[in-house]
C-alpha positions in Angstrom: -2.5 -17.5 20.9 0.2 -14.8 20.4 0.6 -13.1 17.0 3.5 -10.7 16.3 2.5 -8.3 13.6 5.4 -6.6 11.6 4.6 -3.2 10.0 6.6 -0.2 9.0 5.0 1.7 6.1 1.8 3.6 5.5 0.1 0.9 3.4 0.8 -1.7 6.0 -0.8 0.5 8.7 -4.0 0.5 6.6 -4.0 -3.2 6.1 -3.1 -4.0 9.7 -5.9 -1.9 11.0 -8.4 -4.1 9.3 -6.9 -7.3 10.8 -6.4 -5.8 14.2 -10.1 -4.7 14.3 -11.1 -8.3 13.3 -8.9 -9.7 16.0 -10.6 -7.4 18.6 -14.0 -8.4 17.4 -13.0 -12.1 17.6 -11.7 -11.6 21.1 -14.9 -10.0 22.3 -16.7 -13.2 21.5 -14.0 -15.7 22.5 -12.5 -14.6 25.8 -9.6 -12.7 24.4 -7.7 -15.7 23.2 -5.6 -13.8 20.7 -2.8 -11.5 21.9 -1.4 -9.3 19.2 2.0 -7.7 19.6 2.7 -4.9 17.1 6.3 -4.2 15.9 6.8 -0.9 14.1 10.1 -1.0 12.2 10.1 2.7 11.8 10.4 2.6 8.0 7.9 5.4 7.8 8.5 7.4 10.9 7.4 11.0 11.0 4.0 12.4 12.1 2.6 12.7 8.5 3.9 9.3 7.4 3.2 7.3 10.6 1.6 8.7 13.8 -1.4 10.2 12.2 -2.2 6.9 10.6 -2.1 5.1 13.9 -4.4 7.8 15.4 -7.0 7.8 12.6 -7.1 4.0 12.1 -7.3 3.4 15.9 -4.3 1.1 15.8 -2.9 0.3 19.2 0.4 2.0 20.1 3.2 -0.4 18.9 4.6 -2.6 21.6 8.0 -2.1 19.9 9.3 0.8 17.7 12.6 -0.2 16.2 13.2 3.3 14.7 15.0 2.1 11.6 14.8 4.4 8.6 16.8 6.6 6.2 19.4 4.0 5.1 20.1 1.8 2.1 18.0 -1.3 1.4 20.7 -3.6 2.7 21.4 -1.6 5.8 17.8 -1.2 6.6 16.9 -4.8 6.1 19.9 -6.0 8.0 19.1 -3.8 11.0 15.5 -4.8 11.0 16.4 -8.5 10.8 18.7 -8.2 13.8 16.1 -6.3 16.0 13.1 -8.3 14.9 14.9 -11.5 15.8 15.5 -10.2 19.3 11.8 -9.3 19.6 10.7 -12.8 18.4 13.1 -14.6 20.8 11.6 -12.6 23.7 7.9 -12.8 22.6 7.9 -16.5 21.4 4.8 -16.0 19.2 2.7 -18.7 17.6 2.8 -16.9 14.3 4.4 -13.9 12.7 2.0 -11.8 10.5 3.6 -9.8 7.7 2.1 -7.5 5.1 2.9 -6.6 1.5 6.3 -6.2 0.0 8.5 -3.7 2.0 11.9 -4.2 3.6 9.9 -4.6 6.9 8.1 -7.5 5.2 11.3 -9.2 4.1 13.1 -8.7 7.4 10.1 -10.1 9.4 9.9 -13.1 7.1 13.6 -13.9 7.4 13.7 -13.5 11.1 10.7 -15.7 11.6 11.7 -18.5 9.3 15.2 -18.8 10.8 13.6 -19.2 14.2 11.1 -21.8 12.8 8.1 -19.6 13.6 5.1 -20.0 11.3 4.6 -17.0 8.9 1.3 -15.6 7.5 1.7 -13.3 4.6 -1.1 -10.9 3.8 -1.1 -9.9 0.0 0.7 -13.1 -1.0 1.1 -14.0 -4.7 1.3 -10.5 -6.2 3.7 -10.3 -9.1 4.8 -7.4 -11.3 7.4 -9.7 -13.0 10.0 -6.9 -12.8 12.9 -8.2 -10.7 14.5 -4.7 -10.8 11.8 -3.6 -8.3 12.9 -4.1 -4.7 9.3 -4.8 -3.8 9.2 -7.8 -6.3 12.2 -9.4 -4.6 10.7 -8.8 -1.1 7.4 -10.4 -2.0 8.8 -13.4 -3.7 11.1 -14.2 -0.8 8.3 -13.7 1.7 6.0 -16.0 -0.2 8.7 -18.7 -0.4 9.1 -18.9 3.3 5.5 -18.3 4.4 3.2 -21.1 5.8 -0.1 -19.2 5.3 -0.3 -17.4 2.0 -3.3 -15.0 2.1 -4.0 -13.8 -1.4 -6.1 -10.8 -2.3 -7.3 -12.1 -5.8 -7.6 -15.1 -8.0 -4.7 -13.8 -10.1 -2.4 -13.8 -7.0 -3.5 -17.4 -6.2 -2.8 -18.4 -9.8 0.7 -16.9 -9.7 1.6 -19.0 -6.7 0.2 -22.2 -8.4 2.4 -21.3 -11.5 5.4 -21.2 -9.1 4.5 -24.6 -7.6 3.2 -23.2 -4.3 -0.1 -24.8 -3.5 0.0 -25.6 0.2 -1.5 -23.0 2.6 -2.8 -20.8 -0.2 -6.1 -19.0 0.4 -7.9 -16.3 -1.6 -9.4 -14.2 1.2 -9.9 -10.9 -0.6 -8.2 -7.6 -0.1 -7.9 -6.1 3.4 -7.5 -2.6 1.9 -11.0 -3.0 0.4 -12.2 -3.9 3.9 -10.7 -0.7 5.3 -12.0 1.5 2.4 -15.5 0.3 3.0 -15.2 0.8 6.8 -13.9 4.4 6.6 -15.6 5.7 3.4 -18.4 7.6 5.1 -16.1 9.0 7.8 -13.7 10.2 5.1 -16.5 12.2 3.4 -16.7 14.4 6.6 -13.1 15.6 6.2 -12.6 19.3 5.1 -9.5 18.8 2.9 -11.3 20.0 -0.2 -12.4 23.2 1.4 -8.9 23.7 2.8 -7.3 23.4 -0.6 -10.0 25.4 -2.4 -11.0 22.7 -4.8 -14.4 21.1 -5.7 -15.5 17.5 -6.2 -14.7 16.2 -9.7 -12.7 19.4 -10.3 -9.1 18.3 -9.9 -6.5 15.6 -10.6 -4.8 13.8 -7.7 -1.2 12.6 -8.1 1.3 10.7 -6.0 4.9 9.6 -6.8 7.2 7.7 -4.6 8.7 4.6 -6.3 12.5 4.4 -6.7 12.1 3.6 -10.4 10.7 7.1 -10.9 12.3 9.2 -8.2 15.8 7.8 -8.7 15.8 8.4 -12.5 15.9 12.1 -13.2 14.7 11.7 -16.8 11.6 9.8 -15.7 10.9 12.2 -12.9 11.3 15.3 -15.2 9.0 13.6 -17.8 6.4 13.1 -15.2 6.6 16.6 -13.9 6.4 18.1 -17.4 3.2 16.0 -18.0 1.8 17.2 -14.7 2.4 20.8 -15.6 0.6 20.3 -18.9 -2.3 18.6 -17.3 -2.5 21.3 -14.7 -3.1 23.9 -17.4 -6.5 22.3 -18.0 -7.4 21.1 -14.5 -5.7 21.7 -11.1 -3.4 18.9 -9.9 -3.1 18.1 -6.2 0.2 16.5 -5.4 0.7 15.3 -1.8 4.4 14.8 -1.9 6.4 12.0 -0.3 9.4 13.5 1.6 11.9 11.6 -0.4 10.3 12.8 -3.7 10.3 16.3 -2.5 14.0 16.2 -1.6 14.9 14.8 -5.0 12.8 17.3 -7.0 14.4 20.2 -5.1 17.8 18.7 -5.6 17.4 18.6 -9.3 15.5 21.9 -9.5 12.5 20.1 -11.1 9.7 21.2 -8.8 8.5 24.4 -10.5 5.1 24.6 -8.8 2.2 26.8 -9.9 -1.2 27.7 -8.6 -2.6 24.8 -10.7 0.1 22.3 -9.7 -0.5 22.3 -6.0 2.3 20.5 -4.1 1.2 19.8 -0.5 2.5 17.9 2.5 1.5 14.2 3.0 -2.1 13.9 4.1 -3.7 11.6 6.6 -5.5 8.4 5.6 -9.0 9.8 5.8 -7.9 13.0 3.9 -6.4 10.8 1.2 -9.6 8.8 0.9 -11.5 12.0 0.5 -9.1 13.3 -2.2 -9.3 10.0 -4.0 -13.0 9.6 -4.1 -13.6 13.2 -5.1 -11.0 13.4 -7.9 -11.7 13.6 -11.6 -8.8 11.3 -12.1 -5.7 9.9 -10.3 -2.1 9.6 -11.5 0.1 7.5 -9.3 2.9 4.9 -9.1 1.5 3.5 -5.8 0.0 0.1 -5.8 -2.3 1.0 -2.9 -3.6 4.2 -4.6 -4.2 2.3 -7.9 -6.5 -0.1 -5.9 -8.2 2.7 -4.0 -8.9 4.5 -7.2 -10.6 1.3 -8.5 -12.6 0.9 -5.2 -14.0 4.4 -5.7 -14.3 3.9 -9.5 -12.1 6.9 -10.3 -10.1 6.5 -13.6 -6.4 6.1 -12.9 -3.2 6.4 -14.9 -0.3 4.4 -13.4 3.1 6.0 -13.9 4.8 2.6 -14.2 5.5 0.1 -17.0 3.8 -2.8 -15.2 1.5 -3.4 -12.2 0.8 -6.2 -9.8 -2.8 -5.1 -9.7 -3.7 -6.4 -13.2 -7.4 -6.6 -12.5 -7.7 -2.8 -12.4 -6.2 -2.6 -16.0 -8.3 -5.5 -17.3 -11.5 -3.8 -16.2 -10.5 -0.5 -17.8 -10.2 1.7 -14.7 -6.4 1.8 -14.8 -4.0 2.4 -17.7 -0.3 1.9 -17.6 1.6 4.8 -19.1 5.2 4.6 -17.8 7.0 7.9 -17.4 7.1 9.3 -20.9 5.4 12.7 -21.0 3.8 12.1 -24.4 2.4 8.8 -23.4 1.0 10.2 -20.2 -0.7 13.1 -22.0 -2.1 10.8 -24.7 -3.6 8.5 -22.1 -4.9 11.5 -20.1 -6.7 12.7 -23.2 -8.4 9.3 -23.5 -8.7 8.4 -19.9 -12.4 7.6 -20.0 -12.3 5.5 -23.2 -11.8 2.0 -21.6 -14.0 2.1 -18.5 -15.9 -1.2 -17.9 -18.7 -2.4 -15.6 -18.3 -0.4 -12.3 -20.0 -3.3 -10.4 -17.2 -5.7 -11.0 -15.3 -6.4 -7.8 -12.4 -8.8 -8.0 -11.1 -7.9 -4.5 -13.5 -9.8 -2.3 -16.6 -9.0 -0.2 -15.1 -6.7 2.3 -14.6 -9.4 4.9 -11.0 -10.4 4.2 -9.8 -9.6 7.7 -12.4 -11.9 9.3 -11.3 -14.7 7.1 -7.6 -14.1 7.9 -8.3 -14.3 11.7 -10.1 -17.6 11.3 -7.2 -19.0 9.3 -4.7 -17.7 11.9 -6.5 -19.6 14.6 -6.3 -22.8 12.6 -2.5 -22.4 12.1 -1.8 -23.2 15.8 
């Protein structure tokens, strides 16, 4: 059996590492019957955003690197679609495996369906119900053309049922939870806290990268004002996305201080260490919201909605948009809604094994 895996962004490297590891484990017991071909679109391309993740997560070197980045949504998706189609025609896989909601996901789905190749979508069924988000469009289209819809939660499965999609739907759990459990102890050995001069439970972690925040200067400045206020009481560690860094400097909105510590993007294991040791997390990242929940660290999400509704329902995550006053108010009451820390809606840590078994059955 041949699987072509399409990835291009940091969260996809994390998810794919769990499934690739499960494939390797399956092969050891079944005479290497699965051959995985990895296609890296290049959406995240530099050392801090890509190579270090492959190294830490022991992902095999991509069989193809399409090197497509730094262009508009339409141009990026179009170029990816053209190049992925060529790869699929050459490789003739039994199934194409896509992850999440990026342009790489959309391009992989469209290329495969037009060639009548079965598609398996990991993280199917997620919905923010905000069609202004490019990610929402990508995930809806991917779900519509996929044959195997691999949902991370009951909520995701229910979303698909509500849309009339019931064939090929499976709640397997969240592969990011698999990866967090697998690397948690190794992450504790990292020295990022010592390098930054911070102590466990003595800082706030922040990430910002979504277009709804970075492309709206009012939202971005509101967030930065709130971060500076929070940093007056507790240091804020801010691993900055290259695009966010560029936009902040362009608008002269960075204004760092000793307590607002803007740093380069960190590796996966360093990020896990920063997450699990933080007092609280502020983010607009879906993956970081979940990882905060996995570590049971209170989180404020700098968005107006989230596809990870379970984190909000269980009190570990609060939506606060990008208004500085709302952010500060939620910060001051961040521990008020925390619920039972033993609740785990994201599976049993064996999602990747379940996915591999379902992929075998799709032949």
